N, C-alpha and C positions, 0 to 999 in steps of 0.2 A: 255527426259533425266530422268535417274533413281535417285531418292533421296535416301540417305543412309538408312533411316529408314522407308520411305514411310508411315508415320503415318497418312497421310490424307486419306488413302484407308481403307474403312470399310470392316472388315472381319467377321463381325457377321452375319453368314449365317444361315437362318432357312430353313430346308428341311422337307417337309411333305411326309411321305412314308406310304406304306402298306395301312391300312384302315383308315388313318387319314382324317378328314374333314377340310374344309377351314373355317367353321364358328367359331366364337369366343367361345371357351369352353375349359375347363381344360382337358389336355391330358397328359398321362405319357410322361415325357420329359427326354431325354438323352443328356447330355452335352458331346461332343466328341472332342478330340484333332484333329487337321487338318490332321495329318498323317493317320487318319482312314477314310478319305474321301470316299474311294471306298469300303473298306471291311465292313464298318458299314452299307452300303446299303444292302448288301447281308445278313449280320447278322440280321438286323431288319426285312427284308422280311421273312426270315425263322422263326424267332421268332414269328412274327405276324401270320403267317400261322399256326404255331403250337399251339399258345395260344389264338388267336383271340384278342390280346391286341392292342389297338390303340397306336401308337408311334409317337412322334415328336423328331427330332434331331436338336440340336443347335451345330454348329461347329465353332471353332476359335482356337487360340493358347491356350495351357494349362494355361499359365499365365493370359491371359485375362479372360478365363472362371472362374478361381479361384477368380479373383477380382470381377466378376459379382456375383458369389455365395456368397461371403462375403458381398455383397451389397443387398442380398436378392432375387436374380433371382430365378424364380420358376422352378428349375431343380430338378430331382429326383434321377438321377444316373450320376456320373461323371467318364468318361473314359479318363484318362490323358495319356500324352506321357512319363511321368516319375513318380517316387514315391515321389518326393519332394513336389509337390503341393498338392496331396491328403493327405500327412502326415501333412502339414501345416493346412489343413482344419480339420483334426482329432484333432490336438493339440488345435485348437481354438473352438472345440465343434460343428462343423457344420455337422459331419458325425455320422452314426449309430455305426460304429466300425472302427477298423484300416483298412488301405488300403490293398487290395489283389493284388498281381502281376498277371495279366491275360495274359501277353505276353511280349516277348523281341523283340524289333525292330532292324532292320539292316539299315546301312547307305550306300548309293550309290552315285557315281558321275555320272551326267546325262547331256547330251548335245544334241541339235538338229542341231548343226553346222557340216556340212559334212567335213570340212577341218581340224577338230581337231582330233588328235590321243588321244583317251580317256584312260589315265592312270594317276596315281598320279604324274608322271614325268612332265606332262604338266603344273602342278601348278607352277613349278619353271622355266618354259621355257622362260618367259618374253614376250610371244606372246599374253597373255590374256589382255582384256580390263576390263571385269567385271566377278566376281565370285559370284554367289548367294548362300545364306544360310539363315536359319532362325535366327531371332534376339535372341541371347543367353539369353537376359533378360526375354523373354516370351516363347520361343520355345525350348523345350529340344533337338530336333534334331539339332538346332543351336549350342547348347552346345557341342554336339558330334562332329559337324563339326569343331568347334574351337579346340577341343581336337586333331583332326587330323592335323590341320594347325600348332598349337603350337608344336605338337610332331615332325613335320617335319622341325621345325625352319623356317617357312615361314611367320610368322606373320608380320615381318617388310616389306618383299618383297611384300606381298599381301595387306597390310594395306589400301592403296588408291584404291584398286580394289574390295574390298568386298562390296556387295550390300545386305542389310538385309531386308528380308520379315518379316512381323509381325507374320507370321505362315508359316508352310510348304506349305499351300495352295497358299499364295502369292509368296513364293519362286518358286514354280512350274510355276506360271504365268511368272515370269522373264525368266525362262529357256525355256519354250515352245514358248514364243514370240520371242526368240532370243535376247532379250534385254541384257541378260547375256550370255557370251560365254559358260558357263557350271555352274553347281551348285550341291550342296549337298542336297539330299532328301531321303525320306523313300523308302525302297525296295518295300513296298506295293503299292506305286504309279506306278512304272514302270512295275509291274506285273499285274496291272488291265487291263481288257479288253479294256478300253478306251485309255490307254496309252502304251500298250505293243509294239505297232509298231511305236511309236513316238521317233525318235532319237535313240541314243545308250547310254548304261550305263555300268558301271563296279561296282562290289561290293567292298567295302573297307574292308580291313583286320580288323577284330574285335579287334585285339590287339592294334590298333591305337586309340581307344576311349573306354571310360567306357561303360559297358553294359547298354543298353537302356531298363531298366525295366519299364514297363508301368503299372500304378496303377489304381484300380477301387475302388470307395467308394459309398455307399448309403447315400444320403443326408437327413437331418432332416426337410427340408423346408415344405413338404406336406405329412402328415401322410396317406392320402387316397391312395397314390401311392406306399407305401412301399412294399406292396405285389407284385406289378408288378415289382418293382426294384429288389426284391429278386428273382423273377422268371427269370428275364433277367440275373442276376448274375449267377444263376445256369446254365442257357442255355449257357452262354459264357464259363463257365468252364467245360461244358460237352464235351463228345467226338465229338458231332455234331458241337459245337462251335469251338473246336480246329481244326477240319478238315477245316473249313472256314478260320480260322486264318492262318493255314499252307499254304493254297492255295495262300495267299497274301504275303508269305515270312516271316511271324512272327514265332518265336519259342515260345513254352510254357514251356520250361525248360531251365535253364542256363547251358551253356556248361562248 
């Protein structure tokens, strides 16, 4: 049975990539929002090959990562799924400078159920048991999903059917497992090599939700990795970085 907020599930996932070692030592660390789950792997691989920099990635919801940063977590660069959380960190003095928008995300509706006709009309059909989305309190893509639901005046009809993941990563688990009939997720997930043949999806008209501007900030926690953080920032904003972002469905300019 799915619990509404599934708070007992830990989503603090540490992934070691590229030339990272498993022994205990300080390594340049990127805190990345869960919607970046697949694109960040390719970005870090290319960055490490280009610069020789060892990288560690910590993934969770933007809200949870922000809370961890404020508690002193040893992260050097934060890639959020929105501008709100990086702006809060800047305001509180945790960052080197104001946040930079590195990409704009897109929202899709995704299902693995073969008996579902996947379009926005299905949300009001009355045939759904559970609809998955990120928790709007911590996950910016959950905020966008609620924009859509409220804009279609379906909040009352769907209220008892909404299942909240603590991040897009957990939301994806609900969808892939079939525990939810369908769900809202990032376009970057369904375009990844691991997920592109899983279920079906439709892109949601961008007029139905506020633009998902994703922010990047360099953190002040560890001075020894600021040079690496600046290098990754420049790489992400370079033509090479943009090509990878575009491959996963992100835009780098606002329409």
